C-alpha angles and dihedrals in degrees: 000000000000115000111229095178098182099019094252119129096186123104121208124213115198111208130023098223120124093280094050091046092049091051091046092052093046095049095042091050088055091055104264129141105241133185120189122204119200123177093205123068091242135061122231103063109218090001090082129137134234118203122183137143094358094310127114122198131187099227099201132014116018105171118075117194135160096038090182086082090060091042089054090053096048091046088061086074095036092256129138118232090220091060092051104043134030101222124190116201112224123214124194085045095202140005114219125206120194134196093247090060094259118142121197130180123213108225126197096224107083096208092047090048091050090055093045090053090049090055093041095052098028088229122107088200091067093054092048088046090055090052092051090048089055090051090054090045090052090052093049089048094054093047089049089051091053102043108015114033132069096024137073108271129171102157142010092273092059089060095062132069099215094195100044115019106028106110140116093286088052091053091050091051094049090046090052091063089090092236109187093036130095132230093242091051094051093046094050092047088061103031112022094176105118095219099046091043087052090052092051092045089068096070083082090058086080085071095039096237139119115265086216092063103029122099117259091240085079087071083082087078089077092062093044089058098042092046099040098033134219116280140193119205111216106244087040128267086304085077089069096064089039090056092047093047089051091051092047092051093049087052092055103259110157112224121213103186119179086032120116127192122231105177141015110219121225128190123230090279091054095251123137115266101162145301143258123236128216085255091062095253117146111211124191116223138171095218139353132219111201117208088176118105107290097233093047090047093061098036100040103026105027106028125159125071093336092059090048091051089050092051115166092134086142095043111143112247115219117244128293126212152206114244120194116196104204120186107203125196089214128030128227109247094198094063125094121217091266121032138174121205102196133214119244093239115028096185090055092045091051090045089056093050105037105026106028093035093221133113112274114252090217106033133182112243125208112209127194118194101183096177084079089075102019117027091189094077088085140024112282112303094003135109137228096214118196115197122186127185119180118234136174120281115263119294121190092253097050114112109182094179085069099033101048101075093056093041092048087059090049090056096043090048087050092054094044094048102041109021101046095253097128095150098039093124090057091051098052113105101156128031139179133159141201119205133192088265091052092048089053095046094045099045131035094244131137113267094333092301113164096199105040111236126009115254093221125145123079093230108032104010094115095061120097132176108300122252092241111059117241091198104045125039109223097028121111129179133220135171140059094312092056133065128326090018143232133333124082100276094043094046089053091045088052089057092047091050092048090051094044095047093047090050095046091047087065097213093131124050120236116241096197139038110267123242121273092253091051092050088051089046091056088065096047140064119269109260 
């Protein structure tokens, strides 16, 4: 029997980012009545777009990996991903520029990449070490898929089915996750070359954390990327939330853009009964999925005893960043679509960002040059250059209005000196920037953090707040600050998990017949 505690069959989704849209699509495809609240006038959260003077910039995420997550969401409504998005596979996946003048492409094919590394370093052992690292990464990926992904997880006990799967083989697989070791340590054991290891470190930048403090299980990201590929959606990554919003609308989701939420309402038993908007409306709901930062959800929207039980007031945010949007009148032909311009000393760089809490004097810059794949992002012959440098999350003494001009010069000088863009200042005809303060003000994130909560801690650093609240019945969490964490595919997976878990919990009655694929899914095991 379905438990409709307050008689409402509506589900509210707070936030129209990728996680919120994924949750809304999943729930609506399964026959639920869904209303989505978004304080901004657009949907997609950080996956927004900036269009000026003939240039089009993706404002937030620019790298799409693990497309099977999107495929799973569209399949809820019997749709094919290939019919909804035009995806271009990128290989090489990145181009890397180093202070010593070296240039190294990250190729998708593992054997080719091993040979490339051998040639780049002059040491066959480095190439073989890379191959062995990818074997380990594949193993960690498979174990993560089995125990960690596609279900609500908040701690190690949630990964195990004590009645069905807990046996000697399970213990071996859990032990193989390299708990107690860091990403950086595992990488350097396999590939000691300082340039190649620095390139591999940056898989953890999808989660905005230091490889020296992150658990070794995150090495699994390398295999996720080599197996699933790096993709560019024509229209930019903005095309992803647009496709999800289109699907959600076709499934009957009601969108309330320009409408913020100020409070989640609980009954006397601390179960969700509705929410209050910033217009003062009190809306009755059977359950809520929050795509807002998990910590801010509890402490700003829920409050009371539930927020105290949740705790995490001192949870460490992931890093923030400075983004430069540079419209160039002439593109750089030597750039790939995705590029990294590396610092001279990664350990020192990460120490500045994550330990000292100050912008690194010699930062690594990520550079996206999307005209490589889609010339229409800029006027003919031009480029819509996107430059991201990671910075600490906001501290009380940070004043980015004062800091930005000098730090912009640091970034531009880095590109000119290391990445062969000596005349970049002369090519800039349009410019805009987003700082940690701007990120904090624009999105409901914790202290300007781009990637939710940091994945620090060699034992438990991969765990985030679970998608099903342990403190409030009827509250579910999605987004980069919820399980399984940040990065485009993981954020969308978090939305799918939140929707799937809510639906399977059966606390809100469906109002429509679910799709054919969902009816089939009910009789099968979660992927």
